[in-house]
Backbone bond lengths (Angstrom), bond angles and torsions (degrees), N, CA, C in turn:
res aa  C-N    CA-C-N  psi(-1)  N-CA   C-N-CA  omega(-1)  CA-C   N-CA-C  phi
1 M - - - 1.353 - - 1.662 103.30 -
2 G 1.269 112.80 134.05 1.452 116.42 169.67 1.450 118.70 -133.54
3 N 1.244 120.64 171.55 1.593 122.80 -179.25 1.517 103.54 -120.38
4 E 1.300 112.98 114.79 1.489 122.48 177.14 1.572 110.07 -123.60
5 S 1.390 107.35 112.04 1.503 117.64 177.03 1.722 108.45 58.62
6 G 1.261 106.87 41.38 1.451 117.64 174.47 1.459 112.40 80.44
7 Q 1.277 126.34 7.63 1.429 129.68 -177.52 1.557 110.19 -116.85
8 W 1.241 117.64 133.84 1.489 122.00 -178.24 1.608 105.69 -83.72
9 I 1.264 107.43 130.06 1.532 117.34 -173.95 1.501 108.32 -115.12
10 M 1.288 123.49 130.34 1.439 130.60 171.05 1.644 109.71 -89.76
11 Y 1.174 116.91 119.92 1.471 116.24 174.87 1.570 112.76 -86.65
12 G 1.267 120.52 162.48 1.355 123.03 175.93 1.524 115.31 166.49
13 L 1.383 119.21 -157.75 1.398 127.14 -174.97 1.509 111.10 -129.22
14 P 1.364 115.56 151.81 1.416 116.97 172.07 1.507 111.90 -74.71
15 D 1.341 114.91 162.80 1.397 119.19 -176.47 1.552 114.72 -57.62
16 D 1.381 114.74 -31.70 1.445 116.78 -172.61 1.583 112.89 -89.28
17 D 1.315 117.67 4.40 1.454 123.85 169.44 1.377 111.08 -69.92
18 P 1.360 116.71 129.43 1.517 123.40 175.75 1.632 112.19 -53.62
19 E 1.334 115.09 -26.53 1.457 112.39 -173.48 1.557 109.36 -101.07
20 C 1.233 121.34 9.16 1.390 127.59 178.59 1.477 109.72 -75.84
21 V 1.253 117.66 138.15 1.534 125.81 177.85 1.587 103.36 -110.32
22 H 1.412 112.83 129.34 1.383 118.03 -170.50 1.582 116.02 -108.49
23 N 1.320 109.72 -11.86 1.564 114.16 -177.17 1.557 110.24 -157.42
24 F 1.244 120.15 177.35 1.545 121.33 -174.47 1.561 109.57 -63.31
25 D 1.344 116.95 -41.65 1.407 116.88 -174.76 1.591 111.45 -62.53
26 E 1.363 118.09 -36.38 1.322 120.79 175.43 1.540 115.74 -71.24
27 M 1.280 112.88 -29.77 1.521 117.87 172.27 1.547 112.24 -68.17
28 T 1.339 110.51 -40.40 1.539 118.28 172.68 1.530 111.63 -49.80
29 T 1.344 108.14 -51.81 1.558 114.83 -176.03 1.573 109.18 -58.07
30 L 1.339 111.27 -43.56 1.448 113.54 -176.76 1.593 112.53 -67.08
31 V 1.222 115.87 -33.90 1.535 123.57 178.58 1.471 105.83 -65.66
32 E 1.396 122.14 -45.57 1.217 123.94 -178.38 1.477 113.64 -66.42
33 R 1.284 116.15 -35.09 1.537 124.57 178.39 1.395 111.73 -61.18
34 V 1.368 115.72 -51.64 1.395 123.67 -171.02 1.572 112.85 -88.40
35 G 1.375 117.35 -24.32 1.407 119.15 -177.91 1.461 120.85 107.76
36 F 1.454 112.13 -50.18 1.394 120.55 176.77 1.559 102.92 -158.54
37 L 1.407 116.08 158.64 1.304 115.60 -172.61 1.622 108.60 -164.01
38 P 1.385 117.07 122.32 1.390 118.75 177.68 1.619 112.80 -72.28
39 L 1.295 110.42 154.14 1.568 116.67 -169.02 1.599 100.39 -75.18
40 F 1.335 122.77 -47.43 1.405 122.91 -171.53 1.600 111.06 -107.66
41 R 1.269 116.86 162.70 1.426 132.73 178.97 1.562 103.99 -51.41
42 N 1.400 115.65 141.53 1.447 120.55 179.21 1.443 108.75 -149.80
43 E 1.351 120.80 -156.83 1.468 123.54 -165.74 1.524 106.71 -73.15
44 I 1.343 120.31 -30.56 1.491 118.75 -178.68 1.563 112.78 -91.58
45 E 1.169 119.90 114.94 1.449 130.63 -173.75 1.583 107.60 -56.22
46 G 1.301 115.05 124.50 1.407 119.48 174.00 1.509 111.94 92.19
47 F 1.331 123.15 -12.80 1.332 124.95 -166.26 1.637 110.42 -99.22
48 S 1.342 116.61 68.45 1.453 121.98 -176.73 1.496 108.41 -169.10
49 V 1.263 118.41 153.36 1.460 122.16 171.02 1.588 109.58 -62.55
50 E 1.252 115.79 -40.60 1.454 119.80 176.85 1.543 117.27 -44.57
51 E 1.273 108.69 -49.70 1.521 117.21 -173.98 1.532 113.42 -79.93
52 H 1.394 114.55 -4.24 1.505 119.38 174.97 1.585 112.42 -109.86
53 A 1.311 117.08 -3.46 1.511 119.52 -178.23 1.431 107.83 -112.28
54 N 1.402 110.99 157.26 1.504 120.21 173.03 1.478 112.51 -63.96
55 P 1.340 119.53 115.11 1.396 117.91 -177.82 1.490 119.91 -63.38
56 H 1.316 120.93 -11.94 1.430 125.99 -177.28 1.501 113.32 -72.53
57 Y 1.359 117.71 -20.82 1.452 123.12 -169.61 1.509 113.81 -95.16
58 W 1.359 116.21 -9.58 1.461 119.24 -176.79 1.589 107.30 -64.97
59 W 1.498 111.78 136.53 1.415 125.33 178.94 1.514 111.09 56.79
60 T 1.266 121.25 30.72 1.443 123.44 176.57 1.649 107.50 -87.18
61 G 1.283 117.21 -25.54 1.483 122.41 -176.18 1.512 110.81 87.60
62 D 1.349 112.25 3.79 1.567 115.41 176.60 1.494 109.86 -70.04
63 S 1.336 121.40 105.15 1.391 123.31 -178.43 1.617 119.60 -56.09
64 E 1.300 113.22 -21.68 1.465 123.01 175.55 1.491 114.86 -85.09
65 R 1.360 117.53 -40.48 1.445 118.28 -170.49 1.482 116.69 -115.45
66 D 1.283 119.15 -17.89 1.563 125.13 -178.77 1.620 110.60 -74.87
67 P 1.328 110.55 108.77 1.523 110.96 176.76 1.540 116.34 -58.83
68 W 1.276 112.06 -16.07 1.645 113.49 178.11 1.550 105.93 -74.31
69 E 1.304 116.44 -31.01 1.401 118.48 175.94 1.532 114.28 -73.91
70 W 1.297 115.51 -27.61 1.485 123.62 177.45 1.375 112.70 -61.76
71 R 1.368 118.36 -30.59 1.496 122.51 -179.08 1.558 110.51 -64.86
72 K 1.337 116.84 -31.53 1.505 122.19 176.20 1.555 109.20 -60.69
73 Y 1.308 112.77 -48.94 1.494 120.08 -176.25 1.417 108.34 -72.12
74 A 1.238 125.14 -26.94 1.546 125.23 179.52 1.503 100.26 -77.19
75 A 1.286 126.77 -40.11 1.494 121.41 -178.10 1.527 110.00 -65.87
76 R 1.277 119.62 -38.80 1.473 123.83 177.52 1.463 115.98 -76.89
77 S 1.257 114.37 -13.51 1.605 120.25 -179.95 1.487 105.91 -76.62
78 R 1.391 112.33 147.73 1.354 115.63 176.38 1.587 109.65 -112.39
79 E 1.401 111.50 14.03 1.372 122.36 171.41 1.590 114.39 -91.59
80 M 1.299 115.16 -8.29 1.492 120.14 173.43 1.545 108.87 -155.96
81 A 1.364 113.07 162.12 1.517 116.05 170.24 1.455 107.65 -103.65
82 Y 1.376 111.19 148.09 1.391 122.77 175.21 1.544 112.36 -122.72
83 G 1.354 113.62 141.24 1.491 118.04 -177.74 1.644 111.00 173.39
84 K 1.221 115.46 -171.52 1.332 123.47 176.94 1.504 106.53 -97.73
85 F 1.277 117.96 80.09 1.410 131.45 -171.15 1.540 114.18 -97.91
86 F 1.281 124.53 -25.85 1.253 131.30 -165.35 1.512 119.48 -116.09
87 G 1.364 120.78 77.10 1.528 121.78 -172.81 1.452 111.95 69.99
88 G 1.288 120.73 29.45 1.475 123.91 -175.01 1.488 115.19 80.93
89 K 1.325 116.21 10.10 1.505 115.98 178.77 1.454 104.85 -120.86
90 A 1.403 108.46 162.80 1.522 119.07 -168.80 1.477 111.35 -81.13
91 G 1.456 115.96 152.05 1.365 120.67 173.05 1.532 109.26 -172.22
92 M 1.296 123.83 -170.17 1.370 132.08 -175.11 1.591 109.10 -123.77
93 I 1.328 113.69 143.28 1.479 122.56 170.22 1.527 106.02 -126.20
94 S 1.401 114.11 132.61 1.422 117.87 -176.31 1.517 108.11 -76.84
95 R 1.439 112.32 158.64 1.493 113.30 -174.70 1.542 110.81 -66.81
96 E 1.344 114.09 -25.82 1.512 119.49 178.72 1.631 111.41 -65.04
97 W 1.305 110.97 -39.46 1.429 114.15 -179.97 1.546 122.61 -95.36
98 L 1.347 107.33 -4.35 1.506 116.90 176.33 1.510 116.42 -47.53
99 P 1.382 114.09 -54.70 1.490 121.78 -175.49 1.646 107.52 -56.32
100 L 1.323 118.64 -36.86 1.428 117.86 -179.97 1.622 112.18 -66.86
101 F 1.286 114.96 -36.75 1.438 123.80 177.70 1.581 106.69 -65.88
102 L 1.342 116.17 -47.27 1.355 121.55 -177.16 1.533 113.14 -58.93
103 S 1.349 112.21 -46.17 1.513 121.54 173.73 1.413 112.75 -54.71
104 F 1.321 120.17 -52.86 1.423 127.71 -167.59 1.497 106.73 -78.14
105 R 1.402 119.05 -50.94 1.512 115.03 -175.17 1.464 113.90 -71.00
106 R 1.329 116.50 -32.51 1.479 117.12 178.77 1.498 114.84 -83.29
107 N 1.332 116.46 -6.52 1.528 121.56 176.40 1.515 110.89 61.83
108 G 1.385 114.13 23.69 1.460 114.81 -179.70 1.479 116.12 95.18
109 Y 1.333 120.35 -10.56 1.509 122.46 -173.07 1.613 109.50 -100.48
110 D 1.280 118.46 135.40 1.324 117.65 160.69 1.499 109.77 -78.06
111 F 1.240 124.01 174.20 1.483 121.31 -171.43 1.413 114.55 -66.15
112 E 1.474 118.01 -37.83 1.377 120.29 -179.87 1.465 112.88 -61.90
113 D 1.344 120.03 -43.18 1.403 123.98 175.18 1.652 112.52 -63.64
114 Y 1.427 111.58 -39.20 1.440 112.87 177.64 1.427 113.08 -61.51
115 W 1.367 118.66 -33.46 1.434 121.52 -175.60 1.537 105.96 -80.32
116 Y 1.306 124.34 -41.34 1.432 126.27 -172.85 1.639 108.32 -73.85
117 T 1.230 115.19 -18.86 1.513 116.56 176.87 1.553 109.83 -90.58
118 G 1.301 117.91 -0.34 1.432 118.20 174.64 1.533 115.86 89.89
119 R 1.203 116.09 6.52 1.540 124.18 -177.19 1.590 114.00 -80.34
120 A 1.386 112.34 -37.21 1.460 114.48 -172.27 1.581 111.72 -87.25
121 Q 1.295 111.77 150.91 1.538 117.63 172.88 1.420 112.14 -78.76
122 F 1.381 117.94 149.46 1.456 122.18 173.81 1.510 112.48 -54.50
123 R 1.204 121.80 -37.11 1.477 123.06 -178.78 1.514 107.20 -67.39
124 Q 1.323 123.07 -38.99 1.416 121.98 176.88 1.515 111.86 -68.35
125 K 1.318 118.50 -28.78 1.569 125.54 179.25 1.452 104.12 -65.32
126 K 1.279 119.47 -42.98 1.490 127.25 -168.44 1.546 106.34 -69.34
127 I 1.458 117.85 -41.08 1.392 120.31 173.36 1.428 114.04 -63.98
128 M 1.318 117.31 -49.02 1.506 121.46 -171.45 1.550 105.27 -69.46
129 D 1.405 126.25 -34.51 1.426 123.40 -179.68 1.571 107.10 -60.31
130 C 1.336 115.57 -42.33 1.521 121.25 175.96 1.505 112.80 -52.87
131 L 1.296 115.66 -43.42 1.527 122.29 -170.42 1.528 111.44 -86.87
132 T 1.357 115.39 -15.23 1.554 116.84 -178.71 1.493 109.99 -69.30
133 G 1.380 111.37 127.13 1.452 115.32 169.25 1.540 114.48 88.69
134 I 1.315 114.94 -3.22 1.464 114.99 176.88 1.626 104.62 -123.43
135 P 1.473 112.16 160.13 1.366 115.55 -174.06 1.545 112.27 -66.30
136 E 1.357 117.64 -43.64 1.412 120.81 -174.42 1.621 107.43 -171.33
137 M 1.370 115.25 167.39 1.517 117.11 -179.58 1.573 107.73 -152.01
138 P 1.387 115.64 133.33 1.547 117.24 178.18 1.491 111.65 -57.99
139 G 1.335 120.89 147.88 1.413 118.10 -176.41 1.664 113.64 -65.10
140 W 1.192 118.76 -28.93 1.443 121.27 177.07 1.442 114.07 -65.70
141 Q 1.353 111.19 -34.83 1.424 114.57 -176.22 1.648 109.58 -85.06
142 L 1.283 111.43 -34.46 1.511 119.31 168.82 1.473 113.38 -52.59
143 K 1.347 114.17 -49.59 1.472 118.47 -173.47 1.551 110.40 -62.28
144 R 1.413 113.13 -40.62 1.479 120.49 176.62 1.536 115.71 -63.20
145 E 1.341 112.98 -50.90 1.459 117.70 -174.00 1.566 108.63 -78.45
146 A 1.276 119.23 -20.67 1.631 113.45 171.27 1.560 111.88 -84.21
147 G 1.276 119.41 2.04 1.398 123.11 173.36 1.459 115.77 85.42
148 F 1.345 121.49 34.58 1.330 124.09 179.65 1.503 109.48 -102.20
149 G 1.203 116.33 151.13 1.501 118.33 -176.84 1.560 112.47 158.25
150 K 1.425 109.05 -164.00 1.504 112.23 176.70 1.462 111.51 -70.01
151 T 1.358 122.89 -37.09 1.461 119.62 -175.53 1.540 111.02 -106.18
152 G 1.365 119.87 11.55 1.366 127.71 -173.69 1.535 114.94 -119.81
153 E 1.275 118.08 -143.59 1.424 120.52 177.98 1.567 110.65 -78.36
154 K 1.351 112.13 151.55 1.376 122.76 -174.96 1.639 112.94 -103.04
155 N 1.305 119.62 163.16 1.357 126.97 177.32 1.381 118.38 55.43
156 F 1.384 117.55 58.16 1.488 123.19 178.25 1.466 106.09 -63.39
157 D 1.336 122.01 -50.71 1.493 120.57 -173.29 1.568 113.05 -63.64
158 G 1.272 119.67 -32.66 1.388 122.35 179.40 1.627 107.84 -74.07
159 T 1.345 116.70 -30.51 1.442 119.59 -174.86 1.576 105.89 -77.52
160 I 1.378 117.74 -43.21 1.390 117.38 -176.19 1.465 112.13 -77.41
161 T 1.337 116.53 -26.79 1.535 114.38 169.94 1.575 114.16 -67.04
162 A 1.316 118.60 -32.86 1.426 122.62 179.97 1.574 107.56 -70.73
163 L 1.393 118.23 -36.06 1.462 119.14 174.83 1.492 114.91 -67.98
164 Q 1.371 117.26 -33.92 1.435 120.22 170.80 1.468 114.08 -63.92
165 H 1.423 117.93 -43.76 1.466 115.81 177.74 1.400 114.87 -62.87
166 M 1.460 122.41 -25.47 1.404 122.06 179.40 1.568 106.68 -95.02
167 L 1.335 118.89 14.50 1.424 118.42 172.62 1.545 114.15 65.76
168 Y 1.335 123.24 11.35 1.302 125.90 174.55 1.508 116.41 -79.54
169 V 1.388 111.56 -16.43 1.461 120.66 179.33 1.597 106.72 -141.37
170 V 1.377 112.25 150.74 1.494 114.43 178.03 1.636 102.76 -139.04
171 V 1.339 117.07 166.83 1.417 119.15 174.11 1.481 105.75 -95.74
172 S 1.373 117.65 121.38 1.441 124.40 -173.81 1.517 111.51 -100.25
173 D 1.334 120.96 -9.85 1.473 121.77 -177.02 1.584 105.80 -176.82
174 F 1.334 111.78 165.56 1.504 119.51 168.83 1.520 105.24 -127.97
175 R 1.427 119.20 124.28 1.371 122.11 -177.41 1.501 111.15 -140.07
176 P 1.356 121.58 147.55 1.463 122.93 171.16 1.545 114.85 -67.03
177 R 1.198 120.38 160.96 1.406 123.78 171.86 1.504 114.30 -72.02
178 K 1.290 122.89 163.69 1.443 125.09 175.77 1.484 105.74 -118.08
179 N 1.380 113.73 139.08 1.578 116.49 170.81 1.423 109.90 -80.56
180 K 1.366 114.19 -172.86 1.423 120.77 -177.95 1.624 114.63 -65.22
181 Y 1.281 110.69 -15.81 1.508 121.33 -176.03 1.494 112.38 -92.89
182 G 1.460 116.71 -9.47 1.367 121.83 179.55 1.544 114.11 93.18
183 F 1.339 119.31 7.62 1.386 122.69 -177.21 1.519 109.16 -99.84
184 D 1.408 113.89 144.04 1.548 118.08 176.58 1.368 111.46 -71.08
185 Y 1.378 111.99 145.40 1.441 117.98 174.31 1.491 107.97 -152.40
186 G 1.370 114.19 156.76 1.505 121.68 174.53 1.604 114.56 75.75
187 W 1.254 120.86 -172.33 1.396 128.92 178.38 1.465 109.68 -68.83
188 E 1.339 114.34 150.12 1.472 122.00 169.89 1.485 112.13 -68.56
189 V 1.274 117.44 135.99 1.546 118.28 -174.60 1.569 105.07 -130.16
190 S 1.336 113.96 158.97 1.436 124.71 -166.87 1.544 103.53 -69.39
191 V 1.366 107.10 149.74 1.489 115.91 175.44 1.606 103.36 -125.10
192 Y 1.335 117.13 129.09 1.419 124.02 -168.00 1.563 112.35 -109.24
193 A 1.276 114.27 146.14 1.496 122.53 -179.41 1.506 115.13 -146.36
194 R 1.198 125.63 157.26 1.485 128.83 166.86 1.389 108.28 -78.11
195 P 1.430 118.72 133.97 1.505 116.22 175.40 1.455 115.32 -53.63
196 E 1.304 122.82 -32.35 1.393 124.86 -179.94 1.558 110.21 -61.59
197 E 1.291 115.29 -29.57 1.539 114.50 -176.55 1.671 106.04 -78.03
198 I 1.263 116.36 -23.78 1.494 114.94 -176.11 1.595 111.90 -93.08
199 W 1.373 115.37 -36.83 1.400 116.72 -173.40 1.551 117.57 -109.64
200 R 1.280 113.08 14.50 1.520 120.91 -179.42 1.545 109.19 -64.25
201 P 1.452 117.33 160.89 1.500 116.78 -17.91 1.549 110.71 -86.71
202 G 1.258 108.10 172.93 1.527 117.23 168.12 1.529 113.95 98.84
203 L 1.333 118.31 -12.72 1.576 118.25 -173.98 1.490 110.16 -58.15
204 T 1.370 118.00 -52.82 1.316 118.42 -177.56 1.579 112.71 -65.73
205 E 1.205 117.70 -35.62 1.482 120.88 177.14 1.538 108.55 -58.48
206 E 1.314 116.44 -43.87 1.431 120.11 -178.80 1.545 111.12 -59.18
207 S 1.395 111.18 -36.73 1.487 114.69 -174.69 1.642 111.69 -75.36
208 Y 1.269 114.76 -14.31 1.434 118.19 179.28 1.476 117.22 -89.92
209 R 1.455 111.52 0.44 1.483 114.15 -176.30 1.568 108.11 -75.16
210 L 1.239 123.38 -21.68 1.441 127.05 173.43 1.473 110.67 -117.79
211 T 1.341 114.98 152.82 1.512 121.35 177.28 1.576 104.92 -76.03
212 P 1.272 118.11 157.34 1.482 122.14 173.82 1.472 114.22 -49.25
213 G 1.447 116.62 -39.65 1.518 118.16 178.64 1.596 111.14 -64.26
214 Q 1.370 114.06 -42.89 1.533 118.28 179.44 1.496 108.14 -59.74
215 S 1.406 114.37 -44.96 1.469 112.84 -174.08 1.461 110.77 -64.54
216 Y 1.392 116.94 -38.53 1.502 118.64 179.04 1.499 109.64 -59.50
217 R 1.235 114.97 -45.12 1.534 117.37 -176.40 1.521 111.89 -63.49
218 E 1.352 115.73 -34.66 1.443 111.70 175.91 1.574 112.72 -76.96
219 L 1.273 118.24 -28.99 1.512 117.69 175.34 1.525 108.69 -71.40
220 Y 1.290 121.78 -38.63 1.412 128.52 178.36 1.564 107.56 -61.45
221 A 1.261 115.66 -45.49 1.519 122.27 -178.86 1.370 109.06 -59.23
222 L 1.407 119.09 -46.49 1.542 122.98 -179.19 1.462 109.97 -60.83
223 M 1.321 119.11 -46.79 1.473 120.38 177.49 1.441 117.05 -62.98
224 R 1.420 116.18 -34.89 1.455 120.32 174.98 1.511 113.39 -66.74
225 D 1.409 110.58 -37.80 1.461 111.86 -173.52 1.636 109.50 -75.78
226 L 1.391 114.23 -29.33 1.511 115.66 -178.93 1.511 111.41 -82.15
227 Y 1.286 117.32 -40.81 1.448 123.92 -170.29 1.606 110.13 -132.73
228 S 1.422 110.33 74.92 1.503 121.87 -173.19 1.492 107.66 -64.24
229 S 1.233 124.49 -19.10 1.468 123.50 -174.60 1.556 107.75 -85.48
230 A 1.331 120.02 -13.06 1.515 125.98 -171.63 1.592 99.85 -74.31
231 G 1.600 111.01 137.00 1.472 112.05 170.83 1.459 112.58 -87.23
232 D 1.245 114.44 170.45 1.479 124.38 176.94 1.599 111.66 -52.24
233 T 1.343 120.41 -44.44 1.447 120.15 -179.15 1.498 106.89 -67.88
234 Q 1.287 122.53 -39.68 1.479 122.22 176.14 1.406 117.77 -60.41
235 I 1.438 115.67 -40.89 1.411 121.73 172.65 1.519 114.59 -64.11
236 D 1.299 118.68 -48.56 1.393 121.78 176.44 1.525 116.16 -62.30
237 S 1.351 117.53 -29.73 1.377 117.87 177.03 1.529 116.52 -67.75
238 L 1.336 112.99 -16.69 1.491 118.89 171.09 1.398 118.97 -101.57
239 I 1.323 125.11 -38.74 1.347 128.37 -178.93 1.445 118.32 -87.85
240 G 1.491 109.19 -28.07 1.470 116.24 176.02 1.554 103.97 124.78
241 K 1.373 109.06 166.00 1.509 115.84 -174.07 1.623 105.54 -78.60
242 R 1.258 110.74 135.86 1.475 121.17 -176.43 1.591 106.37 -59.26
243 P 1.390 112.20 146.79 1.599 113.97 175.65 1.397 112.00 -64.42
244 E 1.329 118.40 150.78 1.458 122.54 175.19 1.591 110.36 -63.49
């Protein structure tokens, strides 16, 4: 997405382009082929859903063709992870490559160790405590139960985004709220979960087979192989800062 002369422009491809993806299944194939993929255009040309989809279908509500609808199917899918993984922006990581991201982004720590070693913020701990031991929780409910609000903790959005970047939290669905009578209302909102609750057992164990440095090098090599013109700064802006 770009801003040209004060107008927002969606980039993409026409339907007859061989690189165009036309539906969620084709997007899934693309994600599995490249390993991970941001939703919107970024520093690396061609590395996004936006640049592979027809721009005329965005936000049309067409369940088959609208890439904004595909993000819901991605969150519900167990073949990929969905969340704000790339510089605070949304994207997908294939199930195959998820352990590498877990290893690298978590730097080898599950959240309990991350907290006990003094690295986690108290606000992060309150969110993680609410998600521990349950399948998932809607964002509006998580915000309330974790103690965020006018008289409580601040910056829920920034805190939950940071937890997604570190792969301690993913978006597992999008659903509308329910009123006191049990009827849906309003916009669909993010539902959050710990990756361990979705892909257990063994996901965390897979991520510990390589050191964070080894995981970074594999991710870097993937990007270098797919996008040889991308610079180190561009690659690091997406996969994360390389380990010391």
